[in-house]
GUKOLLO-526617 format. One record per residue (C-alpha): x, y, z. Coordinates in steps of 0.05 Angstrom, whole numbers, plus 5000, padded with zeros to 4 digits. Example, Ala and Ser with C-alpha at 12.3 -4.5 7.8 and 13.67 -1.06 7.14 Angstrom:
BEGIN
524649105156
527349795143
END
This chain:
BEGIN
055171513801
048971803783
051172363736
055371713697
047871393693
044272073670
050372133614
048471383592
041071483588
042772183549
047071633496
042271123495
036471723475
042172033426
042971313398
035571173389
034171843352
039171733292
039171013296
042170843231
048271143246
048670713316
047770153275
053470283222
058470593284
056669923332
057069403252
063369743245
066669673311
063669023314
067968783254
074469093280
073868783356
071568063345
077468043291
081668283345
078867873407
078967233353
086067353341
087767443410
084866773440
089666373394
095166783415
093266833489
092966033480
098665783434
104166343461
102166783527
098566173568
104865693606
104664953590
100064513618
105064253666
108064453727
114364853738
114964853652
118865443644
124365053665
123264453614
127564523552
127564013486
134463693469
135463673390
141963493348
142864053307
146463853233
149964173181
144464483150
142064743205
134964183211
133863953275
133763213291
132162723337
136162323383
139861753390
138761263446
146361233464
146462003466
139262043501
143161513557
149761813562
146562503581
142362153629
147661883668
152762343673
150162983666
147563423729
143564003701
137663623699
132963403752
129062823692
131062753633
126062323592
125762123524
120361863472
116761773404
110561573371
109060833344
102660573313
100759923357
094059513342
088859443404
088358563381
084658003419
077458203383
074958133315
076958783298
082759003299
084259783325
089260193303
091760683362
097661323367
102361043415
107261323452
113160913486
117361283533
121761273583
119761003652
119961883680
116462173631
110562353676
115862573729
119362973679
112963373655
110663413734
103863123708
099862523738
094762063720
087762163744
085961453756
092260913784
099261063774
104861253725
109460843706
114460583768
121660583760
124860103720
118959963679
122160113626
126959553624
125658923581
120458413614
117858853662
115359363604
108059083585
103559623619
100460123600
097260923616
091661083580
089461843550
083462033560
082762043489
084161323486
080961043547
074061353522
075661153451
077060423462
074460243524
067360703524
070161073593
070160403636
072560513701
074059753702
079259793653
084559973706
088059313728
085659003666
090758593615
089258893537
091858643481
097059083444
100758773381
098458023409
103258243468
098758303540
100059013576
096659093643
092859833647
095460233703
094060883702
088861353672
090462113638
085562713662
080962913613
085163633617
092563303599
094863463526
101563193499
103063863474
110663523462
108163183391
101763513393
098262983377
093162493388
095862023427
090361333452
095561043502
103261053536
107060503533
114960513567
121260323527
123859883513
120859483450
123959103390
125659683356
128760073412
132759423437
135659413372
138060063355
139960123436
147860173421
146460433352
148961253358
146461333286
139761103296
136461763313
129261703330
128561973396
125362613426
127462823493
125663323553
129863483607
127563883676
133064363693
136364453759
134565073790
140565573773
142065213704
139965643641
138765283565
145265573534
149065213597
146164543590
147964643508
154464723520
155764113569
152563603532
156563893463
161963763499
160363043507
158062943435
165763043414
166962393450
164062013392
166062433337
165161803283
155761943287
156462653330
161563013285
155863413235
151963543297
151364063351
147363973412
141664433427
137764523490
130964933477
125065243528
120764753512
114565323507
119565683445
120865113407
113264863405
111065653384
117265803339
114665523273
108065893287
110766583318
111866913259
105166863233
101767023296
105467663306
103367773224
096467663241
096068073307
098368713276
094068513209
087868513264
090069243295
090969523236
083369393216
081369663291
085170243273
081070373219
075070273243
075970733299
077371223243
070871033202
066771083258
071571773283
069072033223
061771803226
062272283292
065072823256
059472903208
054372783259
057473443288
053873873233
046473553274
048873573336
053674363351
046574713352
044974253420
050274263444
052275043439
045375173468
047574753531
054275013528
049975783540
046175523592
051575323631
053974733616
061774623628
066774403565
069073803618
061773633626
060173633548
067073213529
064672693578
057672623550
060872513486
066672143509
061671633541
056671573482
062771363444
064870853494
058070603497
058470583424
064470133428
061869723492
055669613441
060969333377
064568923423
058168513451
057368413372
064068353364
064567743412
058967463375
063167453320
069367173356
065866543376
063866423307
070566623274
073966073329
070765483306
071465713236
078265763242
079865103288
077164693224
082464873185
088565013232
094564603223
095064113271
102864373283
099564983325
099164703398
093764623442
089464883387
083364553401
082364843469
082165553438
075665873461
073266483498
074766513570
076067053621
083067213595
078967343530
073067693553
077968133591
081368443532
075468453500
072268923555
079769423554
079569413483
071969623473
074670223530
080770423494
077670383421
072070833449
076871373485
081571423423
075471423365
071171933404
076772323424
078472783365
070172993356
068873103424
074373673413
072073813362
064473843371
065874293449
071574693421
067975253395
064475873437
056175773430
054876403410
058576353340
054375673335
047975943351
047476563308
047576133255
041675873235
043675213204
049075093255
054675103215
060275633221
065575813177
070975673232
068075023239
066674673184
074374673151
077374383215
072573913223
073573843143
080673723150
080273163198
075272833166
080472793107
085072663149
082572093177
081671793100
088571823083
089971503147
084770843122
087470743057
095070723084
093170223131
088769903088
094969933036
099069643078
093769003089
091768983026
099868962996
101168353043
095967983021
096767972956
104367862967
100567243006
096567012955
102467002905
106466612952
100665992961
099366102882
106365922873
107265272921
100964952894
103764922833
109964672842
111964082809
112563462880
116863042826
110962522823
104162432801
100762542864
092762462837
089461812836
093061492888
091161222957
095461163014
095460763087
100660463136
101859773180
106059613224
107058913230
106258703318
114158393338
109957833371
109157483309
112557883256
119357753291
124757873230
125557983158
123557373139
117057443157
116058183148
118157933065
113757403072
107857833092
108258313037
109357832977
101357513001
099158153013
101258452940
098258092888
092158152930
091558942924
094258902851
088158402834
082658992856
078559152813
080159872773
087859872810
093360012758
098459932806
101159812879
107360132913
110459792975
115660233024
117160733068
116161313064
111561563026
112462323003
109262773051
108162313104
111962603156
116061933166
123361863142
128861423151
135061823150
141261433150
148561583122
151561403064
158961383019
161461332960
167760972954
174061282930
170461942945
172362453006
166262713054
164061963078
157961913117
153962463089
146362333105
140362173048
133461903064
132961163055
126660913018
125260083025
120060022957
117459492913
118659492841
112159792822
114260402874
115960942820
111060722764
104960712821
106961382845
109261582782
117061782792
120961852732
126261432721
132861882689
137461442682
138760602688
133060192701
128060132759
127459592818
125258842774
122158262797
129658002785
131858372854
126158102896
129557362875
133356972933
139957082933
139357662880
145158202877
144558732924
142659342883
140960152897
137260782864
139361412883
135661982864
138762572803
140363102844
144062642893
147762352813
149562942801
154063142866
157462522856
157462352797
157163002746
149762672712
145262122727
147961732670
154361732705
151561302765
150160822722
154460182751
157260522807
157360282890
154460652940
154660493024
148560603050
148460533127
143460123128
143859273148
150559083142
152159773104
156059343045
157359732983
152659612930
150659752856
147360302821
142760092774
138060682770
137461402785
131061782796
128262472794
128362842851
121862812893
119263372948
119062853008
115463303065
113064033039
113464352982
117064872999
123464553008
127564292952
127863662946
132863252992
137862652963
135362052971
137461362967
132360682941
134060002957
129159342938
123859283000
125258492998
132958473011
131858983076
125659023096
122059343150
116859223197
112759853182
110660013110
106360393068
102560233020
100360672963
094360512906
093360832839
086460732820
081361112779
075961062837
079461312891
072861392934
071160612944
077860432950
079760493026
075359973043
077559502989
084659573021
083159493089
078758813074
085058553029
089258643090
085158233132
084057583081
091557643099
091857683172
085457913197
088158153260
091658723229
089659403228
090259863166
092360543196
092261163158
087761133110
088161693060
088561972995
095862292964
091762982951
089363013031
095762903045
099263423005
093863933031
094763783097
101963953090
099364653070
094464853123
098365373160
099965683096
093265673070
091265893135
096266463135
093366743064
086266563077
086667033135
090867533109
085967543047
080567623092
083468233137
084768503074
078968513038
075368773100
080469293111
079069503039
071869483052
072369893110
077470393076
072170493018
066170563065
070171143106
071371453038
064471463002
062171743068
067272283075
065572443000
057072313005
058172863069
062573383036
056973372974
052973443020
056074003052
057174362988
050874332958
050175052959
057475192927
055774702865
048974932860
052675642847
058375302805
052275112761
048975692768
056375992733
055875482675
059474952693
057074322662
055573692707
061973362677
065973822704
062573732773
063873042770
071473142755
071073642814
068873002863
073572572842
078672842836
077473032913
077472352922
081872072886
087872552910
086572302988
087971592956
094071662931
096072122985
093071473030
095870942977
103671332975
103571313042
100970543049
107270342997
112170733042
110670373102
108669653069
116669773040
118069853115
114869273142
116068773091
121468403135
116268223180
112467843128
119467583085
119066923125
112366783102
113366733034
115366342981
117066432899
115167132916
119967722957
116568193004
117468792960
116168502899
115769092843
108768852806
104768712870
105069342901
104469812837
098369292828
095769472885
096970192883
093070262828
086869732846
086370122912
086170902869
080970572823
076370302880
075670992913
074871352852
069570992837
067171012910
067571822897
063771652835
056771562864
057572222902
059772472842
053872312804
049272622857
052273192857
052073382790
043973292790
043273822839
038374332813
041275062817
036175492835
031874902881
038474872924
039675552916
033675632948
033375143007
041075603029
END
């Protein structure tokens, strides 16, 4: 211990004698270790930590997989079959999200609710911190007017008042008794949303679909019995599904380990980011190793004296490694501060589909990781310089008054050059990846969504069952609301319907074309008003949009379809007009097609437009609809919409008020984050590689002053010296870029899943990045070359 403390004191004295070197080394390592710590905290929180449920490895998510590979929700009849007939589960629960209103006061409040089976908390292995969960049977009609608040809902709606327990609150004008409050640590990661309260099934909507096996709207989670695998359960449930081929023929049942399913969408991107920050750390290590090698010329005389006085090579190695580890520890301390700052910035633009992203932070696990990284980093970048410095016989150093030996310099020069080549290669890989992501993002944001999102303000309204219990009352409310919205100042159009593109909601129904095979195909259904297409800016390709006559009582039942659906079944948009389509909504009777609308990207810009069907909402209304208002003054329209709805029904809250551009921006959060991070890491890698190349070339010029002076004394011109130095730097850059391009091509498959519209082996990107890197490294070499060209031959030779 005494010897170790002595090594630390010597290391600190060494750094104090060269504060510039120590500061540059610590900052370089802080960048490398800091970004690794930040990304590890994300990976640890999202992928490595167990879910906050008891025996979470036995929890599975059950989904219907459609023939096109897309996963879907589960119908209540299928869920009920699984719950009653499958012994492979100890518990099986279901839930769906809903928007409800906290009523009974002057100002109604919109709350996000999960409508759940009574055994959901028992299935997850969690319990309320106050009160109780749902009792058996409380998800049956007549006993389901109880509620459990989340900690967020408790504090948001009731100011954290513990007296709320046992009291009756009004939800959608229906009394509910609060029976429990969940702990603050509980996060409903299954839905990954900010939930305010939980209420048990069934409500009226669930009762209406209780016998419809085509109504897929439930998310189902199960706890496996001991010894049962997800694959075994999938096979058992698939065998049960074939008993109902009319609705399950094109759907396979799949049981996913819950944690795998929750992280499936973000795992590829996180793994790419882990690789990127590991490369950043390698570049930082190479830079610091080069700094230590450059410092070798100053220190080798000191170390030779210590060897001559009896110090062993092992003792010197230990001293040098202590210095490098101390540098790494100091860099790790600064890196932790960088990680704390960057985590706060990361969470501000992190996509909401990343489970538990709000809980990310620096804890004991992250601190332990940072310590191990610092220790390994100190050994990695310190080992080669330590071997170089302690590996020469003392007399070969001491006989040279300058402290440099002919035998020492070539080996150090080769090591420094090798580090530069490695830095450039690794930085090229990151720069190519960043360029591909940037090109992909640019392609995505310029995609035509099929409508005009500018100047659109959207909102949602959910009519409570207690006062709006059928299609007549739904239609009456919207007929009263529509002219009031259209009369608002600055409003150019109003769309009422469901769903608004990019809002995440979807009415998936089956359809059939009379007289054609392949009946009961699937397509999203939109219930819309006549102003839907003009307000959203959706072009009508053939026929006509819905009009006022379609809203009249007793009007002919009509439909519109998307252009891709028309091409699939009728050959062209025009050929579909006047034909019939049967949509699995309402009575399912055939409807006459009166118009064909342009294809619209409904969920994300990256996915091709789905086929779509449209019906007038007054002919087949729904209790929940979206509002879209086109206005040139969107900033003040939110409050105007709320006030207009309140004028029709003061007890009705308006939720999800936003602009369409913001909604579309949210759909790009994951891609934007991945692109921004990779671009940042690419720029950081480029900067570190350039600093490394500049340092090596600058030190090389310093060491070769005598040689350059002799060349100039013998007739070499300044331009010849510049070309010599820049050529040496360009040669290192070309070697590094060549290795980097080969590595990038080998790793391109890892990035392919994150790209859209751009190949992971796009030759233009590779060539552009290679030329860019060689050019900027050449410029970095030009600065030392200019200094070398200004050497005065006689002055330099006298100094030698």
